[in-house]
C-alpha positions in Angstrom: -9.4 13.0 24.2 -9.2 12.7 20.4 -8.9 9.4 18.5 -5.4 10.3 17.6 -4.4 10.8 21.2 -6.0 7.5 22.2 -4.2 5.6 19.5 -0.9 7.3 20.3 -1.1 6.4 23.9 -1.2 2.7 22.8 1.9 3.2 20.8 4.8 0.8 21.3 7.4 3.5 20.6 9.8 4.0 23.5 10.4 7.6 24.6 14.1 8.4 24.1 16.1 9.2 27.2 17.1 12.7 26.1 16.4 16.3 26.9 13.5 18.4 25.6 15.6 19.3 22.6 15.1 15.8 21.3 12.8 16.0 18.2 11.3 12.6 18.7 10.3 13.3 22.3 9.1 16.8 21.5 7.0 15.5 18.5 5.4 12.8 20.7 4.4 15.4 23.2 2.9 17.7 20.5 0.9 14.8 19.1 -0.5 14.0 22.5 -1.5 17.7 22.7 -3.2 17.3 19.3 -0.8 19.8 17.7 0.0 17.7 14.6 1.2 20.7 12.5 3.7 21.7 15.2 4.7 18.0 15.5 5.4 17.9 11.8 7.6 20.9 12.0 9.6 19.3 14.8 9.8 16.0 13.0 11.4 17.6 10.0 14.5 18.2 12.2 14.8 14.6 13.3 18.1 13.2 12.1 17.0 9.7 11.0 13.9 10.2 8.8 13.9 6.5 7.8 14.0 5.2 11.4 10.9 3.3 12.7 10.2 5.8 15.5 10.2 8.7 13.1 8.1 6.8 10.5 5.5 6.0 13.2 5.3 9.6 14.3 4.9 10.7 10.6 2.1 8.1 10.3 0.4 9.6 13.4 0.8 13.1 12.0 -0.8 12.1 8.8 -3.7 10.4 10.6 -4.2 13.8 12.4 -4.2 15.5 9.0 -6.6 13.0 7.7 -4.1 11.9 5.0 -4.9 8.2 5.4 -3.0 6.9 2.4 0.2 8.6 3.5 -0.3 7.4 7.1 -0.7 3.9 5.9 2.6 4.2 3.9 4.5 5.4 7.0 3.0 2.7 9.2 3.8 0.0 6.7 7.4 1.2 6.6 7.5 0.7 10.4 6.2 -2.8 10.1 8.7 -3.6 7.3 11.6 -2.5 9.6 10.1 -3.9 12.8 7.5 -6.6 12.3 7.5 -7.1 16.1 5.9 -3.8 16.6 2.5 -5.3 16.9 0.9 -2.1 18.2 1.3 -0.5 14.8 -1.2 -3.1 13.4 -3.9 -1.3 15.5 -3.5 1.9 13.5 
């Protein structure tokens, strides 16, 4: 199991109760499968690009791409919106 997968499993993001066509649910699954480029393509279709769940997933994608500065920006955006998401501090 990759570091990205281990970190993601600790994520505090709730899985939406939607079908497989839900981009957030699909992106989460792709990240767990260590398919970050596929997850990025799916995330581009998510309707709320500024939402905390999408920002967290973009942060994880950027960690998988080894783009640490961009990952930090996305994760900081999550904390700005939801300071109670303490699991994000682990990233």
